[in-house]
N, C-alpha and C positions, 0 to 999 in steps of 0.2 A: 390359583391358590385362593383359599377361602378366607375372607376377612370377617364376614358376618354370618350368622346362622341362617339356615333356611327356615321356611315357614313350618307350620304344624307342630309348634313347640308349646310347652306349658308356659304359664305367665312368667315374664322376666322379673327376677328378684333383684339383680344388680348387674350392671355392665361396667367392668373395669377396663383398664387399658388393653389387657390381653384376654381376660376371662369373662365369659358370660355365664351367669348363674340363674337357674330357673327354679321356681317353686314346685315341690312335689309333696305337699302336705307337711308331714313332720320331717321330711328330708329335703335335700337340695340336689339338683343336677348341675355340676360345674363343668363347663366346656372350655377347653383351651383352644383358642383360635390361632391362626397364623399371623395375627397382627404383631407388629414390632414397634416399640416406643424407644425414644432416645431424647435426652434433655427435656423430659416431661411432655413430649409431644408424640402422638401416634402418627406414624408415617403413612403415606397414601398407598404404600405397597405392603405386601406380606412376605414372609420367608417360607418357602415350601417345606413342609413336614415339621415346622417349628412347634405347632400345637401338639402334634403327636409326641414329639420328643419331650416336651414339658410334662405332658400327662403321664407318659409311660415312665419317665425318669422319676417323677414325684412318686408314682405308685411303687417303683422299686425301692426308693428310700423309706417310704412309709412302712413297707413290709420289713425292710432290714432293721429298722429302729423301733418296731412295735414293742419289743421286749424291754426297751429303755423308757419310752414315753408313749402313751396312748395317742391315737390320732382319730380324725373324723371319717376315715374311709369306710364305707359300707361295701361298695362294689365298684370295680373298674369295668367300664362298658366296652367289652370287646365284641359282643354279639347283640346287635340292636333288636333282633327278633325275639330273643329270650327276654330281654329287658322289657320290651313292649308287652309280652304275655304276662310277665310277673307284675308289672306296675299298671297294666291296662292303660298305657299311653300310646301315642303315635309319634315316636321319635324318628327323624330321618337317619339314613345310613351314614350321613356325614359325621355323626357324633362318635362312631365306632373308633376306639383306640385313642381318642382325644378327649374323653370325658370320664367322669366318675360320679357315682351317687354317694353323697356324704351326709353325715349327721348335721343337724342344725346346732350351732353353738353361739353363745354370746361372745362376739369378738372383743378381744382386749386391744384397745387402740394404741398399741406400741409396736414398732418394728424392732425385733429382737436380733441385733447384729452381733455376731461373734467374729472376731478378727484373730487370725493366727499369724498374719504377716503384715508388715508395715507398708500398706499400699493405699493408693487413692487419696481420699480426704484425710485419712489417718497419717499418711506421710506428709501431707501439706501442713497439718497441725504440728507434727513433731518437728519439722524443719523450723517452724516459727517459734514454738514455745517449749519444745522438748517434752510435751505431754500428749496423752491421748485421753480426752475427757477428764475423768477423775484420777488418772494414773500418771505419775511421773516415771518416764521411761529412762533406761540407761543411756548415757551419752555415747556418741559414735556409731549409732545404727545407720545403716544405709537403706536406700529405697528398696522395698520388697524383701527385706530381710525377715527371717522368721523371728517372731517375738519370743521372749523367754517363756511365756505361757499364754494361752488364748485369753483375750480380753473381751468382755461383754460391754458393748457400747450402744445403748438404746437410742432410738429416735422417735419422734412423733409419727403417727400414721396419717398421712394426708391423702385424701381421695383425688386431689388435684394439687399441682404445684410441688414444692420441695418438702420432703421430710426434714424436720429440724432436730439436731442432736440435743439430747437432754442428759442430765447427770443421773446417777443411781438415786440420789436423794430426791430429785424431781420426780422420778418414776415412782418412788415409794409414796409420794404425795398423791399421785394419780391413781395408783392401783392398790396401795397398801404395802406395808413392809413384808408381811408373810408371803403375799402373792409375788412380789418382786423377787424375793429369795428363791421361791419355787421355780419361777421362770428362768432366772439366771442359771440355776443348777441344771435344769432340763436342757436349756440351750447349749451350754458348754459341753454337757455329756454327749448330746447328739453330734455336735461339731467334731469333738475329738474322735468319736467312734467312726464317723464318716471320713474324716481326714486319714485315719489309719487304714481304713478299708480301701480308699481310693489310691493311696500312694503307690503300692505295688502294682496297681493297674495303670500306672503312667500318668496320673493326674494329681496335682497338688490343689487342694481346696484352700485357697488363700483366706477367704472369708465367706460368710453367708449371712442371710437374714431369714428369720423365721417369723411366723405369726402363730399366736395362740388364741384359743377361744375357751370358754368355760362350759362344761357339761356336767351336771350333777355336782357342782362345786369343785370340780377338778380342771386344771388347765391342760388342754390337749392341743396337739399340733393341728393346724388347719391350713387351708389355701394350698400353696405349693411347697416343695421341700427339696433343697439342694439341687436346683436346676441351673443351667447357664444364665437364666434371667435373674436368679436370686443370689448367685454366687460368682466368685472369681475362680475359674478353673484354669490352671496353668499346666503346661507340658512339663512333667517332672524330669524328663530326660534332657531338657534344655534349660532347666532352672539355673539362674545365676544372679545372686543378689547384686544390687547396685545399678540395675538397668531394667528397661521394660521387659516383660515376660511374654513369650508366645502363649496365646490363650485360646480357649474353646468357648467363646461367648460372642457378643455382638460388638466387639471392639472394631472390626472393620467398618461397621456402620458408623460408630462414633468418629473414627478417624476420617472417613470420607465426608461426613457432615461438617466437621471442623475445617477440613481443607477446602470445602466448597464455598466457604465464606458466609454460610447461613447464619443469621443473627440469633438463632435459637428461640425465635418467636414463631408461633403458628401462623400460617400452615408450614409444615415441614416439606422439603423437596422430595421428589421421587428419586429413589436409588437407581443407579445404573445396574444392568443385568449381572455384570461380573461381581459386584459387591453383594448382591442378593445371593448368588450361588456360593460365593466364598463363605458367607455367613451360614447358609444352610448346611454346608459341608462340616463346618465346625460343630454345629449342634448335633449332627448325625454321628460325628466322630466321638464326641463326649459320651453319647449314649452307648456306642459300641464299646468303648474302653471300659466304662463303668459296669455295664451289665454283661459284657461278653456276647451280646446278641446283635444281629443286624436289625435295623429298623424295619 
């Protein structure tokens, strides 16, 4: 499994926990690796096919939602020979199916989280205070219950460490009121569309986070979109509020790390082979259910 890029690549623009981005003049090449992170640490092992799933699933959603919100995709790299001829570069075959060429955008440093269900940190806050950031929720909700309507809950965008929840008012101070309202509307629209498309295909999208950048004064979707890394994907056929849900993400990794006694400080431990394979299968199954295609 590949964790780092091969040589013969353009200049590195940015290396994230999962993606490596390279300069291409007025464009960028974004490559999804097989690296996996948990509790803000990149693990020493990868997950087979993970990068391909992330890239191909993002490409699927960018196509499906392009009529709702513009995005940064110029081309998904499925044939490196054609890309090499077009851009006069020498990319390795490794990048096929796990990369895309995208427009450069000025990133908005906000994680745009939309929650349709009361899960994770949202459930923890509700149990303690009955709220979800700016919103007072109805009494008597149970864990993982569907919310009366999707709620936008922004956080800071941290390159390292934890993202921190902020209020809508704080977001307005950071990016302006008009831009805030634009992003909220676009985020909720994309989430609702994706949720309704995924549900008959056997997946509940419980929540997701999106990123936006600005091109020619307009906020467009960037980075990844509606993947198992950026969303909670639950098995719709087994959904039952009030308990943990079977999911199609890296939950087996989190569960094993917690049970291992790791203190969540780097370096992270190596995963056992069975946990790696279970996680890989969840990623592949999410892709198959949503797109109808085998990886």
